[in-house]
C-alpha positions in Angstrom: -2.3 -6.0 18.3 0.8 -3.9 18.1 3.1 -4.2 15.2 6.6 -5.7 15.9 8.2 -4.2 12.8 9.0 -0.6 13.8 11.2 2.2 12.8 11.9 4.9 15.5 9.0 3.5 17.5 6.5 3.7 14.6 4.9 0.8 12.7 6.6 0.4 9.3 3.6 -1.0 7.4 1.4 1.9 8.4 4.0 4.4 7.3 4.5 2.8 3.9 0.9 2.0 2.7 -0.2 5.6 2.0 2.3 5.9 -0.8 1.1 3.1 -3.1 -2.6 4.0 -2.3 -2.0 7.6 -3.3 0.2 6.8 -6.3 -2.3 4.3 -7.7 -5.3 6.5 -7.1 -3.7 9.5 -8.7 -2.7 7.4 -11.7 -6.4 6.8 -12.3 -7.0 10.5 -12.3 -4.2 11.2 -14.7 -5.5 8.4 -17.0 -9.0 10.1 -17.0 -7.4 13.5 -17.7 -5.5 11.8 -20.6 -8.8 10.3 -22.0 -10.8 13.4 -21.6 -8.4 16.0 -22.9 -6.1 13.8 -24.9 -2.8 15.1 -23.4 -0.3 12.3 -24.0 2.0 13.5 -21.2 -0.7 12.5 -18.7 -0.6 8.9 -19.9 3.2 8.9 -19.3 2.7 10.3 -15.8 0.1 7.7 -15.0 2.4 5.0 -16.3 5.2 6.0 -14.0 2.8 6.5 -11.0 1.5 2.9 -11.5 5.1 1.7 -11.6 6.0 3.6 -8.4 2.8 2.4 -6.7 3.5 -1.2 -7.5 7.1 -0.9 -6.2 5.8 0.8 -3.1 3.2 -1.9 -2.5 5.8 -4.6 -2.8 8.0 -2.8 -0.2 5.0 -2.4 2.2 3.7 -6.0 1.7 6.2 -8.0 3.8 5.5 -5.7 6.8 1.8 -6.1 6.3 2.2 -9.9 6.1 4.1 -9.9 9.4 1.3 -7.8 11.0 -1.4 -9.9 9.4 0.1 -13.2 10.6 0.3 -11.8 14.1 -3.4 -10.9 14.0 -4.3 -14.5 12.8 -2.3 -16.0 15.7 -4.2 -13.8 18.2 -7.5 -14.7 16.5 -6.7 -18.4 16.8 -5.8 -18.0 20.4 -9.1 -16.4 21.1 -10.9 -19.1 19.1 -9.1 -21.8 21.2 -10.0 -20.0 24.4 -13.7 -19.7 23.3 
C-alpha cells in the first residue's frame, strides 16, 4: 500500500523514522562509553540524544499511524474477500 502522506512525492513516515532510530541507538553507545571510560560528557550527550530521539519519534508517529491504519483497512478487505 502506498502512503498518502507525502512531501514532494516521497512518503513522510519513511523519511522521518531513521532519525529517532539513529539517535536512540547512538545514545546507547554513548551511555556505554560513559560507563566504560567514565567520561561525564558522554552521559550528557546520550541524554540529549534520547530527548531528540523521543521528539523525532513523536513527530514520525502520526504519519506511521495513518499508514498503519491504511494497511489494516486493506487487510480487512482481503479478509472479507477471502
